[in-house]
N, C-alpha and C positions, 0 to 999 in steps of 0.2 A: 241291576248290577250283575246278576248271575248270567244274563245274556252276554254282557260285555266280557265278563271273565271267561266264559266259554269260548267266545270269539278270539280272545287274546291267547288263551292257553291251549285249547284243544285243536292242535294243528298237526298234520302229518309231518314227520321229521324230514327236513330239507326238501319240502314239496314246493311246487309252483314254478320251479326253474329246472330245465333239462341241463344237467351237468355231466359231461363225459369225463373219462378218466384223465385225459390230458389237461382239461381245465382244472379239475380238482388238484392235480399235481402242481400246476403252475400257480394257482392262487391260494392253495392251502385251505380250501373251503370244507372244513369238517366242523359242523356246528355242534355246540354243546347240547346234549339231550336234556329235556326238561327236568327230570329227577335230579340230575347233577347240578343244573342251574339253581334249583331250589335249595339243594344242600349247600352250595357255595354262598347263596344269599343269606342263609341262616347264620353264617359266620360274621355277618356285618353287624355293627351296632344298631340297636332298635331305632335310634333317632333318624337314621337314614330314611326310614319309612313313616315314622310318626310326625316328623317335622315337614309340613307342606312345602317349605321353601328349599329343602335340601335337593340338590341336583345330582343326576347320575349320568355318567358319560361312558359310552361303549365305543372304543376306537376301532372295532371291527365288528359292526353290529349284525352282519348277515341278514337273516330275515326277522330279527328282533327277538330272539330267544330270551336274552337277559332283560332287554328293555320292557317287554310285555309283562314279565314277572314282577319287575319293579313297579310298573303302573298298577298291577293287581294289588300288590302289598300296600301301596300308598292308599288306594281306595279302601282297602280293608282296615286301614288305620285312620280313616276320617277324611281323607282328601277327596274332592270331587274328581270325576274323570278328567275334566278340563285342567284342574290344578295339577294332577299327576302327570298328564301328558305334557304340560308346559315345562316340566322339570327334567325330562329325559332327553338326551342328545346322543346321536349316533352318526357314524361315518362308515362307508364301505367303498371299496375300490370298484365293485361291480354294480352297474346301474340296475340290473334286474333284481339283485338282492335288495337294493334300496327300495325299489318299487314294492317288493313283497313285504318288506318291513313297514312301509307306509300304509299299505292296505291293511296290514294287521293292527297297527297302533291307532291309525286314524279311522278305522272301520269304514273304509271306502272301497270303491271299485277302480279298476285301471283307468276308466274313462274320467274319473274324478281327479286324476293326477296329471299335471303338466310339467314335464322336465324342462328346465331352462338352462341354456348355456350362458356365458358371461354377457354377451351382447343382448340376449333376450332379457336377462335379469336386470340389466341397466334400465331397460324401458319400463319394466314393471315395478322394480324396487331400486330406484337410482341411488339411494343412500346405503345400500347393502355393501359391506366391505368384502370384496372378493379376494380372499387370501391365496397365497401360493399353495399349490397342490389341490385346490378345489376344481372339480370337473363339472358338476351339475348341481343345481338347486331343484326343489320340487314344490310346485304350487298346487294346493288342494282346495277343493270346494265341497264341503260336507255340511250336514246339519249341525255338527258339533264344532267345526273349525273351518275357517277360510283364511288362507294366507300361505306364507312360506313355512315349510315344515322344519322341525329340528333334526331331520335326517338329511344328510347331504352325501353326494357321491364325490369321492376324492381319494387322494393318496394320504393315508393316515401317518405315514412316516415323515412327511414334510409339512402337513397342514398344521396351522397354529391353533386350531380349535376355538377360533373366535366366534364362529357361527354368525357372521355378519356384523358383529360389534367389536371394534378395536379402539383401545385407548392407550396413550403413552403411559408406560409404567412410571410410578413415582420414584424419583431418584434420591438416594441418600446424600447427605452432605459430602461424604467422602467421594462419591461418584461425581458430584458437581465440581469439587475441587480438582479432581483428576481431569475432568473435561476442560476446565479453565486452563490448566497447565498445558494440555494438549493444544488448545486453541492458541495460547501464547507462543508455543513452539512453532505451530503452523504459521502464525503471523510473522515470527522472526524469519522463517524460511522465505516467506513471501517478500519481506523487506529486502533480504539479501538478493533474491532473484530480481527484484525491481531495480536495485542498484546496479547489478550486473547488466540488466537490460538497458538502463540509462547510459552506462559506460559504453556499451556496444552501440547504442544509438548515436552518441556523441562521436565515437570513432567513425561510424558510418557516415555521419554528416561531414566530418573532416575529410574523409575519403571522397565524398561527393563533391565538396568544394574544390579539392585538389584536382579532381578529374575535370571539373568545369574550367578551372584555370588552365590546365594543360590543353583542353579543347580550344579555348580562346587563343592560346599561343599558336596552336597549329593553324587555326583560321587566319590569324594575323600573318603568319609566315606564308601561308598559301596566297593571301591577297598581295603580299609584297612580291612574291614570285610571279603572280599573274600580271601585275603592273609592269614589272621589269621585262617580262616576255613581250608584252604589248609594245613597250617602247623600242625594244630590239627589233621587233617585226616592222614597226613604223620606220625605223632608221634603215633597215634593210630594203624596204620598199622605196625609200627615198634614193638610196644608192642605185637601185636597179633602174629607176626612172631617169636618173642623171646619166647612167651609162648608156641607156638606150638613146637619150637625147644627143649625147656626144657622138654615138655611132652614126646617127642620122646626119649630123652635121658633116662628118667625114665623108660620107657617101655623097652628099650634095656637093661638097667641094670638089670631089673627084670627077663627078659628072660635069661640073662647070669647066674644069680644066680640059676634059676630053672635048667638049664642045668648042672651047677656044682653039684647041689644037687643030681640029678638023674644020673649023669654021661653021660649025652648026649653031644655028640660032633658033 
């Protein structure tokens, strides 16, 4: 256990990651020194560390300053390393901080850690609930532990801290009554909208039938005009043929008279 404690606690302050001034200013990465961490944990109730089932959450875990001390105190109060490790949870916005925290808590090297995005996580752990704000999960393979860690990379301001497990909260009778009233109100709105829709549909159908009737009337009038025009054209053709025939008869009669007059036969 002394070797584990030494690995968890004796670490150079904010080591393992190169952080320039602009990054520190942007992310607020100023980790709590170990003596101050210990002093703050001294203020917590003893059962936090004596009860093996008690959990501890660090919403900005950095490289694991608080979480490592919690694991140490739990082991000092009777928990096994595996029990203590299973009860601490952390999230950090910076992936490299998460990696340092995991190496520290899970006692592993960088090559033992596999970061997973959402698509990769679906293939490895399809039942894992991917909450809003979550950026990366980490899969580790060590002699002590194999699987998804309790350390995740994400935005702690919007993450729901479900760590892969999500269940619908139990609702009070008052909440259920309120929801029923809201559903009734929504149903009433839908009924009103449906009636309006039916009325609009009936009106539309009436307009459609009216349009069809008007169209049929225009077709009928057009057909009547077509027939009338054809009859007039036939009559005009008949008059033209009659006039031509009459004209031919007059010409023939005139020729006959000329022949008689001059004795042409």
